[in-house]
C-alpha positions as CSV (number, residue, x, y, z in Angstrom):
1,M,139.5,203.2,113.7
2,K,139.0,206.2,111.5
3,K,142.0,207.3,109.3
4,A,143.6,210.6,110.2
5,V,143.1,213.6,108.0
6,T,146.4,214.5,106.4
7,L,147.9,217.5,104.6
8,K,149.0,216.5,101.1
9,K,149.4,219.5,98.9
10,N,152.7,221.4,98.5
11,Y,151.0,224.7,99.1
12,E,149.6,223.4,102.5
13,F,153.1,222.5,103.6
14,Q,154.6,225.8,102.4
15,R,151.9,227.8,104.2
16,M,152.8,225.9,107.4
17,Y,156.5,226.6,107.1
18,R,155.9,230.3,106.5
19,K,153.1,231.1,109.0
20,A,153.0,228.4,111.7
21,K,154.6,228.4,115.2
22,S,157.3,225.7,115.6
23,A,158.8,223.7,118.4
24,V,162.1,221.8,118.1
25,S,163.4,218.7,119.8
26,P,166.2,216.3,118.9
27,C,163.9,213.8,117.2
28,V,161.2,216.0,115.6
29,V,160.3,219.6,114.6
30,V,156.6,220.3,114.9
31,Y,154.8,223.2,113.1
32,C,151.4,224.1,114.4
33,R,148.7,226.5,113.0
34,N,145.0,226.9,113.7
35,N,142.8,225.6,110.8
36,R,139.2,226.7,111.8
37,L,138.0,223.2,111.5
38,D,136.7,220.9,114.3
39,H,139.4,218.3,113.7
40,N,143.2,218.2,113.4
41,R,145.1,217.6,110.2
42,I,148.7,216.2,110.1
43,G,151.5,216.1,107.6
44,I,154.7,214.2,108.1
45,T,157.9,214.9,106.1
46,V,161.2,213.0,106.2
47,S,164.2,214.3,104.3
48,T,166.2,212.0,102.0
49,K,169.2,212.9,104.2
50,L,167.8,210.4,106.7
51,G,168.2,207.4,104.4
52,K,166.6,205.3,101.8
53,A,162.9,204.7,101.5
54,V,162.7,201.9,104.1
55,V,164.3,204.1,106.7
56,R,162.2,207.1,105.8
57,N,159.0,205.0,106.0
58,R,160.0,203.7,109.4
59,A,160.4,207.3,110.6
60,R,157.0,208.2,109.2
61,R,155.4,205.2,110.9
62,R,157.0,206.1,114.3
63,L,155.8,209.7,114.1
64,R,152.3,208.7,113.0
65,E,152.0,206.2,115.8
66,A,153.3,208.7,118.4
67,Y,150.7,211.2,117.2
68,R,147.9,208.6,117.3
69,L,148.7,207.7,120.9
70,H,148.6,211.3,122.0
71,S,145.7,212.5,119.8
72,A,143.2,212.4,122.7
73,H,145.3,214.9,124.6
74,I,145.7,217.4,121.7
75,R,143.3,220.3,121.3
76,P,141.3,220.0,118.1
77,G,141.3,222.6,115.3
78,C,145.0,222.6,114.4
79,D,147.1,221.7,111.5
80,F,150.4,220.0,112.3
81,V,153.5,219.3,110.2
82,M,156.1,217.0,111.8
83,V,159.6,216.9,110.3
84,A,161.6,213.9,111.3
85,R,165.2,214.5,112.5
86,G,168.2,212.2,112.5
87,R,167.8,211.0,116.1
88,L,164.3,209.8,115.6
89,L,165.4,206.4,114.3
90,S,167.9,205.6,117.1
91,A,165.9,207.1,120.0
92,P,164.0,204.7,122.3
93,W,160.2,204.7,121.8
94,H,159.4,206.4,125.1
95,Q,161.8,209.2,124.3
96,V,160.1,209.9,120.9
97,C,156.7,210.0,122.6
98,A,158.0,212.3,125.4
99,Q,159.6,214.7,122.9
100,L,156.5,214.9,120.8
101,R,154.4,215.6,124.0
102,Q,157.0,218.3,125.0
103,C,156.7,220.0,121.6
104,M,152.9,219.9,121.7
105,D,153.0,221.4,125.2
106,K,155.4,224.1,124.1
107,L,153.0,225.0,121.2
108,G,150.1,225.3,123.7
109,V,147.9,222.6,122.2
110,W,148.4,219.9,124.9
111,K,145.4,219.4,127.2
112,E,145.9,217.4,130.3
113,E,142.4,215.8,130.4
114,G,141.9,213.2,127.7
């Protein structure tokens, strides 16, 4: 499986926070912006408020996996920044996936056909 293209630079995240559309759910905040490329790029942030490194890494893994499972249904050509919220760690897996899908649908990047 090919590795996902990620946002890494601070200026990329700052641009997303300033200019992107956002959708909020209890588990995650998703920022979305067109990138003029033929593929999606993702960035995941987890605040130190959530916990120590082990907890933050678990939150990152959950968001990355939820995105991977839904990537076939997401329109290409967008940058995404996903910000983990406190309920992400305690929420059941199906709820995390449903909320991510709901955010993508709200942003207008969800396509029904896979």
